[in-house]
C-alpha positions, 0 to 999 in steps of 0.5 A, spaced: 500 500 500 504 505 497 503 513 495 506 515 489 510 522 489 514 521 495 521 521 495 522 515 500 522 509 496 516 505 496 513 509 501 508 506 506 503 510 509 500 505 513 507 504 517 508 511 517 502 512 521 502 513 528 505 518 533 512 522 531 516 527 535 519 533 532 526 533 535 529 538 530 527 543 524 528 549 520 522 553 519 522 559 515 517 563 511 509 563 512 509 556 514 514 557 520 510 563 522 507 562 529 512 556 531 518 560 533 517 558 540 514 551 540 516 546 545 514 539 544 511 539 537 508 532 535 504 530 530 499 524 530 498 521 523 492 516 520 492 513 513 485 514 510 485 508 505 478 510 502 481 518 500 488 515 499 490 521 504 494 522 511 490 526 516 495 529 521 493 532 527 499 537 530 500 539 537 505 544 540 506 547 546 508 555 546 513 558 550 515 552 555 513 546 557 508 549 562 505 554 556 499 553 552 497 548 547 495 549 540 493 544 534 491 544 527 489 538 523 491 538 516 491 532 510 497 530 506 495 528 499 498 525 493 496 526 486 498 524 479 500 529 474 494 529 470 490 531 477 494 536 480 492 542 475 484 540 476 485 540 484 489 547 484 486 553 487 487 560 484 491 562 489 495 555 489 496 557 481 499 564 483 504 560 488 506 555 483 506 549 488 507 543 483 509 538 488 505 531 487 504 531 495 502 536 499 499 538 505 493 542 506 489 545 511 482 544 509 478 549 514 484 554 512 482 556 505 487 562 505 493 558 506 496 555 500 497 548 500 505 546 502 509 541 499 510 535 503 515 530 502 518 524 506 525 524 504 527 518 508 524 514 513 525 507 516 518 508 520 520 505 526 525 510 528 526 516 524 523 520 518 525 526 514 520 531 512 521 537 507 515 542 507 517 547 502 519 548 495 526 550 497 530 549 503 526 553 507 523 548 511 525 541 514 523 537 520 527 531 523 522 526 526 523 521 531 518 516 534 521 517 541 521 524 544 528 524 546 532 520 542 539 523 544 544 528 541 547 523 536 541 521 533 539 529 532 546 530 529 546 524 525 540 526 521 542 534 521 548 532 517 544 527 513 539 532 510 545 536 507 545 531 502 539 535 500 541 542 500 540 544 507 545 547 512 545 543 518 547 549 522 541 553 521 536 547 523 534 548 531 533 543 536 526 542 538 525 542 546 521 536 548 521 537 555 514 537 557 511 532 561 510 525 557 503 524 554 502 516 553 498 515 546 492 513 550 492 520 554 493 523 547 487 519 544 483 522 550 485 529 549 483 529 542 476 526 544 475 532 549 468 536 547 470 541 542 477 538 540 475 536 533 472 543 532 479 546 535 483 542 530 479 544 524 478 552 526 470 552 527 471 555 534 464 554 537 462 557 544 465 551 548 462 554 555 468 551 559 469 554 566 476 551 567 481 555 565 486 549 564 481 546 559 480 552 555 487 554 554 488 549 548 482 552 544 482 559 545 490 559 543 488 556 537 484 562 535 490 567 537 494 563 532 489 563 527 488 571 528 496 572 527 496 568 521 491 572 518 494 578 520 501 576 517 498 573 511 494 580 509 498 585 512 
């Protein structure tokens, strides 16, 4: 069960699914705005066989391990060459995004799709993800939150083969209290979380400030993105 378009040979979206921790990254430009102070960034990937796409729920804690959480839901899709033109929006034609695989945020139509390319992965330990037309966005993923400095240095050096400057890739602090997969699943099943991840912003009427933070902070992030995009 393979997806066409990925750099990784015979890319298997089922094996790629699950939880990945970002341990280092380079994020410039629009895609990186609002993520400069992120700690504990991670993504939960799930393959939708019917749609032939991968849903990704990305979480980040801002400012430090005790900061506020933001999250967003995207979808990775790979298209054949003949399907790309018919699937493009007018904005995406202006942006000249031509990758076969791309990440789109369906509920944020003002954000053009971004290339999404798994350059390399062994599925069990690491993944290298490119997210831009140039060398302005790269993520080093690990299946564990703290794989150690040798792991990070190894893959920083590895991405030099693809034209990235290892000295510009920042470590992503993974210094939050560890949440098990069951705890993540519980958080994602909380009332309002689906609306928060898809930017629907319901009136949640939550009284506990700790419970409210993850949802209100998504709105703040969206507001910042809007200001950056239309300024």
